[in-house]
C-alpha positions in Angstrom: 17.8 31.1 22.7 16.4 34.2 20.9 12.7 34.8 20.5 12.7 34.1 16.8 14.7 30.9 17.2 12.2 29.8 19.9 9.3 30.6 17.6 10.9 28.7 14.7 11.5 25.7 17.0 7.9 25.8 18.3 6.6 26.0 14.7 8.9 23.1 13.6 7.6 20.9 16.5 4.0 21.8 15.7 4.4 20.8 12.0 6.0 17.5 13.0 3.3 16.7 15.6 0.5 17.5 13.1 2.2 15.5 10.4 2.6 12.5 12.7 -1.1 12.5 13.4 -2.1 13.0 9.8 0.3 10.3 8.5 -1.2 7.8 11.0 -4.7 8.8 9.9 -4.2 9.1 6.1 -0.9 7.3 5.3 2.4 8.8 4.4 1.2 9.9 0.9 -2.1 11.3 2.3 -1.6 14.9 3.4 0.4 17.3 1.3 2.9 19.9 2.5 0.5 22.8 1.9 -2.3 21.1 3.9 0.1 20.3 6.8 1.5 23.8 6.9 -1.9 25.4 6.7 -3.1 23.2 9.6 0.0 24.4 11.6 -1.0 28.0 10.8 2.0 28.5 8.6 2.5 29.3 4.9 3.4 26.6 2.3 6.5 28.7 1.4 7.9 28.4 4.9 8.2 24.6 4.7 11.7 24.6 3.4 12.9 26.8 6.3 12.1 23.8 8.5 12.7 20.7 6.4 15.1 19.8 3.5 12.3 17.8 1.8 9.0 16.1 2.4 10.9 12.9 3.1 12.7 14.8 5.8 9.4 15.7 7.4 8.2 12.1 7.1 11.3 10.8 8.8 11.0 13.4 11.6 7.3 12.5 12.1 8.2 8.8 12.4 11.0 9.6 14.9 8.5 11.8 16.8 6.1 8.9 17.0 8.8 6.5 18.2 9.9 9.1 20.9 6.2 9.4 22.1 5.9 5.7 22.3 9.1 5.4 24.3 7.7 8.0 26.8 4.7 5.8 27.5 6.6 2.5 27.9 6.7 2.5 31.7 3.0 3.1 32.0 2.2 0.3 29.6 4.6 -2.0 31.3 3.0 -1.3 34.7 -0.4 -2.2 33.3 0.8 -5.5 31.9 0.6 -7.4 28.6 -3.0 -8.6 29.1 -4.2 -5.0 29.6 -2.2 -3.9 26.6 -3.8 -6.6 24.4 -7.3 -5.8 25.7 -6.9 -2.1 25.2 -5.2 -2.4 21.8 -7.8 -4.7 20.2 -10.8 -2.4 20.6 -13.1 -0.6 18.3 -12.0 2.7 20.0 -8.4 2.1 18.9 -9.5 0.9 15.5 -11.5 4.1 14.9 -8.8 6.5 16.0 -5.7 5.9 13.8 -4.5 9.5 14.3 -3.9 8.8 18.0 -3.4 5.1 17.9 -0.5 2.8 17.3 1.9 4.1 14.7 3.2 0.6 13.9 -0.2 -0.5 12.7 -1.1 2.8 11.0 2.2 3.1 9.0 3.3 -0.4 8.4 2.3 -0.6 4.8 3.6 2.8 3.9 6.8 2.6 5.8 8.1 -0.3 3.7 8.2 2.1 0.8 9.7 5.0 2.7 13.3 6.3 3.3 15.9 4.4 5.3 15.7 7.1 8.0 12.0 6.7 8.5 12.3 2.9 8.3 15.0 3.0 11.0 12.8 5.0 13.4 10.0 2.5 12.7 12.3 -0.4 13.3 13.3 0.9 16.6 9.7 1.3 17.6 9.0 -2.4 16.6 12.1 -3.4 18.7 10.8 -1.4 21.7 7.4 -3.1 21.4 9.0 -6.6 21.2 11.1 -5.7 24.3 8.0 -4.4 26.1 6.1 -7.6 25.3 9.1 -9.9 26.1 9.9 -8.7 29.6 6.7 -10.0 31.2 6.7 -13.2 29.2 10.3 -13.9 30.1 9.8 -14.6 33.9 9.3 -18.4 33.7 10.8 -19.3 30.4 13.7 -19.3 28.0 14.5 -15.7 26.9 14.6 -16.7 23.2 11.2 -18.4 23.5 9.7 -15.4 25.2 11.1 -13.1 22.5 9.5 -15.3 19.8 6.2 -15.2 21.7 6.5 -11.4 22.0 7.2 -11.1 18.2 4.2 -13.4 17.5 2.0 -11.3 19.8 3.0 -8.0 18.2 2.4 -9.5 14.8 -1.0 -10.6 15.8 -1.9 -7.3 17.3 -0.7 -5.2 14.4 -2.2 -7.6 11.8 -5.6 -7.7 13.5 -5.6 -3.9 13.7 -4.6 -3.4 10.1 -7.2 -5.9 8.9 -10.0 -4.5 11.2 -9.3 -1.0 9.8 -9.1 -2.2 6.2 -12.4 -4.1 5.8 -15.7 -2.3 5.2 -17.8 -4.7 7.2 -18.2 -3.6 10.9 -19.2 -7.1 12.0 -16.1 -8.7 10.4 -13.9 -6.0 11.8 -15.1 -6.6 15.3 -14.8 -10.4 14.8 -11.1 -9.9 13.7 -10.3 -7.9 16.8 -12.2 -10.2 19.2 -10.8 -13.4 17.6 -7.2 -12.3 18.0 -8.0 -11.0 21.5 -9.4 -14.5 22.4 -6.4 -16.2 20.9 -3.9 -14.1 22.9 -5.9 -13.8 26.2 -8.2 -16.8 26.1 -11.9 -16.5 25.4 -13.8 -13.9 27.4 -16.5 -15.2 29.7 -19.9 -15.0 28.1 
């Protein structure tokens, strides 16, 4: 690969990575093309050398987030579902949407996005369900374990979405802790 092709590919990846973080932080309609390109150290005019449209960038960013999630699946599986739940439902995660769960950060926006972006998001949801089903499947009917995994994911994402949306810190913490207690049992006082 020639130097200029390598530079173009590096620039492309940088824009996608930045967009993925900003979209999680501010929503899919949040950052504009000019802002994303500037943050990547590129000109606004160069955008269309990398992407056919803004929708194309959104889709690639969601695909990037799914790929990043897939890379971390083994580590999450090793730590177990209880640890995933405990780590997920924290104020630290709530306060860091740019580096947190893309499923929670983009759920509302993705429903109004392109089929390509929705497909990448759907695959990430499927991966989460599979991740949560595997440990729950050991002593039960696989269909029942899958339903429990879907309910667990829905509770995690719903709690995170609500905890981020409300403007009352105490209520936000209560939402996170209530769902954590429901999924893991009450923590010792």
